[in-house]
C-alpha positions in Angstrom: 0.0 -0.1 0.0 2.7 2.4 -1.0 0.6 5.3 -2.0 -2.1 5.3 0.7 -3.0 8.6 2.3 -3.6 9.0 6.1 -7.3 9.1 5.4 -7.1 5.8 3.5 -5.5 4.1 6.5 -8.1 5.5 8.8 -10.8 4.1 6.7 -9.1 0.7 6.7 -9.2 0.7 10.5 -12.4 2.4 11.3 -14.6 2.3 8.2 -16.8 5.3 7.2 -19.4 5.4 10.1 -18.9 7.9 13.0 -18.0 5.1 15.4 -16.4 2.8 12.8 -17.3 -0.7 11.8 -16.4 -3.9 13.6 -13.4 -4.9 11.5 -9.7 -5.2 11.9 -6.8 -4.7 9.5 -7.4 -7.1 6.7 -4.4 -7.7 4.4 -5.7 -10.8 2.7 -6.1 -9.0 -0.6 -2.9 -6.9 -0.3 0.2 -7.7 -2.4 3.4 -8.2 -0.4 5.6 -5.2 -0.1 8.5 -5.6 -2.4 11.8 -6.2 -0.5 10.0 -6.5 3.0 11.0 -10.2 3.5 14.6 -9.5 2.8 14.6 -6.5 5.1 13.1 -8.4 8.0 15.6 -11.2 7.7 18.3 -8.6 7.9 16.7 -7.1 11.0 16.6 -10.5 12.6 20.2 -11.1 11.8 21.2 -7.7 13.3 19.4 -8.5 16.5 20.9 -12.0 16.7 24.4 -10.5 16.2 23.8 -7.7 18.8 22.6 -10.3 21.3 25.7 -12.5 20.7 28.1 -9.5 21.0 26.5 -7.9 24.0 26.0 -11.2 25.9 29.7 -11.2 26.6 30.0 -7.4 27.1 30.2 -5.6 30.4 27.7 -6.3 33.2 26.8 -4.4 36.3 29.0 -5.3 39.3 26.5 -4.5 42.1 25.5 -7.6 44.2 27.7 -9.9 42.2 26.1 -8.9 38.9 22.5 -9.1 40.0 22.1 -5.4 40.4 19.8 -3.4 42.7 16.3 -4.7 42.2 17.9 -7.7 40.6 19.1 -8.8 43.9 15.4 -9.4 44.8 14.5 -11.0 41.5 17.4 -13.3 42.0 16.0 -14.3 45.4 12.7 -15.0 43.8 14.4 -17.4 41.3 16.0 -19.2 44.2 12.7 -19.4 46.1 9.7 -18.6 43.8 7.2 -18.6 46.7 9.0 -15.6 48.2 7.2 -13.3 45.7 3.9 -14.2 47.4 5.0 -12.2 50.5 5.3 -8.8 48.8 2.6 -7.3 46.6 5.1 -5.2 44.7 7.3 -8.0 43.6 4.4 -10.4 43.1 3.3 -8.0 40.3 6.8 -8.4 38.7 7.6 -12.0 39.5 6.8 -13.7 36.2 10.2 -13.3 34.5 11.9 -14.7 37.7 9.5 -17.7 37.6 10.3 -18.3 34.0 14.1 -18.3 34.7 13.5 -20.6 37.6 11.6 -23.0 35.3 14.3 -22.8 32.7 17.1 -23.5 35.2 15.1 -26.5 36.6 14.4 -27.7 33.1 18.1 -27.8 32.1 19.1 -29.0 35.6 21.2 -25.9 36.4 22.0 -24.9 40.0 20.1 -22.0 41.5 23.1 -19.8 42.0 24.0 -16.2 41.0 26.0 -17.0 37.9 23.3 -19.3 36.5 20.6 -16.8 37.4 22.3 -14.0 35.5 22.8 -16.4 32.6 19.2 -17.3 32.7 18.0 -13.7 32.5 20.5 -13.1 29.6 19.0 -15.9 27.8 15.4 -14.8 28.5 16.3 -11.2 27.4 18.0 -12.4 24.2 15.0 -14.6 23.3 12.6 -11.8 23.9 14.6 -9.4 21.7 14.7 -11.9 18.9 11.0 -12.8 19.4 9.9 -9.1 19.2 12.1 -8.6 16.2 10.4 -11.5 14.5 7.0 -10.1 15.6 7.7 -6.8 14.0 7.3 -8.4 10.6 3.6 -9.4 10.9 2.9 -6.1 12.6 4.5 -4.2 9.7 2.7 -6.4 7.2 -0.7 -5.8 8.9 -0.1 -2.0 8.6 1.2 -2.5 5.0 4.3 -0.3 5.8 6.8 0.5 3.2 10.3 -1.0 3.5 11.6 2.4 4.6 9.0 2.6 7.3 9.8 -0.8 8.5 13.5 0.0 8.9 12.5 3.3 10.7 10.2 1.4 13.0 12.8 -1.2 13.7 15.4 1.4 14.5 12.9 3.2 16.9 12.0 0.0 18.7 15.5 -1.6 19.0 18.3 0.8 18.4 18.2 2.5 21.9 19.8 2.2 25.3 16.8 0.3 26.7 17.1 -2.6 24.2 20.8 -2.5 23.1 22.4 -2.0 26.5 20.2 -2.6 29.5 19.1 -6.2 28.8 22.7 -7.3 28.8 24.4 -4.8 31.1 21.8 -5.2 33.8 20.0 -8.4 32.8 18.3 -9.4 36.0 15.3 -7.0 35.6 11.8 -7.0 34.1 11.9 -4.2 31.5 12.7 -6.4 28.5 9.8 -8.7 29.4 7.5 -5.7 29.7 8.6 -4.4 26.3 8.0 -7.8 24.7 4.5 -7.9 26.2 3.8 -4.4 24.9 4.7 -5.5 21.4 2.6 -8.6 21.7 -0.4 -6.5 22.9 -0.2 -4.3 19.9 0.1 -7.3 17.6 -2.8 -9.1 19.2 -5.0 -6.0 19.0 -4.4 -5.1 15.4 -4.8 -8.6 14.2 -8.1 -9.3 16.2 -6.6 -12.0 18.3 -8.6 -11.3 21.5 -7.6 -14.5 23.2 -3.9 -13.7 22.8 -4.6 -10.1 24.0 -6.3 -11.5 27.2 -3.3 -13.8 27.8 -0.9 -10.9 27.4 -2.9 -8.8 29.9 -2.8 -11.8 32.3 1.1 -12.0 31.9 1.3 -8.2 32.4 -0.4 -8.5 35.8 2.7 -10.4 37.0 5.3 -8.5 35.0 4.2 -4.9 34.3 0.9 -4.2 36.1 0.3 -0.8 34.5 0.5 -2.5 31.1 -2.5 -4.6 31.9 -4.6 -1.5 32.7 -3.3 0.3 29.6 -4.2 -2.7 27.4 -7.7 -3.3 28.9 -9.5 -0.8 26.6 -8.2 -2.7 23.6 -10.3 -5.7 24.6 -13.3 -3.5 25.3 -13.0 -1.6 22.0 -11.1 -3.5 19.4 -9.8 -1.6 16.4 -12.9 -0.5 14.4 -15.2 -0.8 17.4 -15.1 3.0 18.0 -13.6 5.3 15.4 -11.9 8.7 16.0 -14.1 11.5 17.1 -14.8 14.5 14.8 -12.0 17.0 15.2 -14.3 20.0 14.8 -16.4 19.2 17.9 -16.4 21.7 20.8 -13.4 21.4 23.1 -15.3 21.8 26.4 -15.1 18.2 27.6 -11.4 17.7 26.7 -10.6 21.0 28.5 -12.5 20.0 31.6 -10.8 16.6 31.7 -7.4 18.1 31.1 -7.6 20.7 33.8 -9.3 18.2 36.1 -6.5 15.7 35.7 -3.8 18.4 36.2 -5.7 19.8 39.2 -5.9 16.3 40.7 -2.2 15.7 40.3 -1.3 19.1 41.7 -3.7 18.7 44.6 -2.2 15.3 45.5 1.3 16.7 45.5 0.3 19.7 47.6 -1.5 17.4 50.1 1.4 15.0 50.4 4.3 17.3 50.5 2.9 20.6 51.8 -0.1 19.8 54.0 1.2 16.5 55.4 4.9 17.6 55.3 6.2 14.5 53.6 9.8 15.1 52.6 11.3 14.5 49.2 14.6 12.7 49.4 16.9 11.0 47.0 18.0 7.4 47.4 21.1 6.5 49.2 24.4 7.4 47.4 22.7 9.6 44.8 22.6 13.3 44.1 20.5 15.2 46.7 17.1 16.6 45.5 17.1 20.4 44.9 13.7 21.7 46.3 13.4 24.6 43.9 13.9 22.2 40.9 11.1 20.0 42.2 8.5 22.8 41.7 9.8 23.4 38.3 9.3 19.7 37.6 5.8 19.8 39.0 4.8 22.8 37.0 6.2 21.1 33.8 4.2 17.9 34.7 1.0 20.0 35.1 1.5 21.7 31.8 2.3 18.4 30.1 -0.9 16.8 31.6 -3.1 19.6 30.3 -1.6 19.6 26.7 -1.5 15.7 26.4 -5.0 15.1 27.7 -6.6 17.8 25.6 -4.7 16.4 22.5 -5.8 12.8 23.2 -9.4 13.8 23.8 -9.7 16.3 21.0 -13.2 16.1 19.5 -14.6 13.9 22.2 -18.1 14.9 23.3 -20.6 13.4 25.8 -22.6 12.0 22.9 -19.4 10.3 21.5 -18.6 8.8 24.9 -22.2 7.5 25.3 -22.2 5.9 21.8 -18.8 4.3 22.5 -20.0 2.9 25.8 -22.9 1.3 24.0 -20.5 -0.4 21.6 -18.3 -2.2 24.2 -17.3 -5.6 23.0 -19.1 -8.0 25.4 -16.8 -10.9 24.4 -13.8 -8.7 25.2 -15.3 -7.7 28.5 -15.7 -11.4 29.4 -12.0 -12.1 28.4 -10.9 -9.0 30.4 -12.6 -10.3 33.5 -11.2 -13.8 33.0 -7.7 -12.4 32.6 -7.6 -9.8 35.4 -10.0 -11.1 38.1 -8.1 -14.2 39.1 -4.8 -12.4 39.0 -6.2 -9.7 41.3 -7.5 -12.2 43.7 -4.2 -13.9 43.9 -2.5 -10.6 44.6 -5.1 -9.7 47.2 -4.8 -13.1 49.0 -1.1 -13.7 48.9 0.5 -10.3 48.4 0.0 -9.0 52.0 2.8 -10.8 53.7 6.1 -9.4 55.0 8.0 -7.3 52.4 11.0 -9.0 50.8 
């Protein structure tokens, strides 16, 4: 689809009705993009080479290579039930459980060096898997070869994916990234069951991700199209200033009224109080601008129509994915902190 306009792509996703049609990206009648297959094989080769080189590169020295939070994730590998005693780490225990299962499967001892190696292997597999998943994602969107390379560079050529998974391997960010890519893929291709499984995995890896992905089950692509941009901006403005006011009110209540102090972690640069207020002002401004932009054109009528078009099957999958996980967290995540 080399010559498509932005409007054409909106029509593919949403249809022509105000709230779209119940359809997903359909590429069954689209010709393959010339050169795309070769480009994606090159991308996979680049990722594999990067993983091989960085595996043997420098690693963090803190806690014998486990790192800061990695010290706790390493303990969870040694004793998987330990995560049940701390709600915070229970929400992030899945990568450690996977490493534990892998070490047991290959009959490796549960010691520091093996745990680090297990996370290096997990991170490498996830980088390769998400590189491979980028191809069907790009095919679904019918991106040009140039756009595919740009997307690949944006996703993978950065500190978070080229350095951290190997320098500081015992952490959960790479798993969260992979789940995020899987969520986008499942949503755009209409695989609701896969999206529900990804949300369930997010609950024990990246809890915020499960909340961010929930609307994708309730309103699959095409279920509710974009609002008209020429609608009055009253509701977006009220929501923007309400969100910014709530954030500012919370900060004032916590740090001015209650007198809670703002302090840096041990062995780090001290917090400069004056800079804190500059940061708060910037956060308030960003909240107003971003919320108004996201909700541009949204009216009460549009909200009501969208609520009436909630995907019932998606709602059931969402409950099935999130409710058992929340029960587990509520029942077992109230013990002594790790």
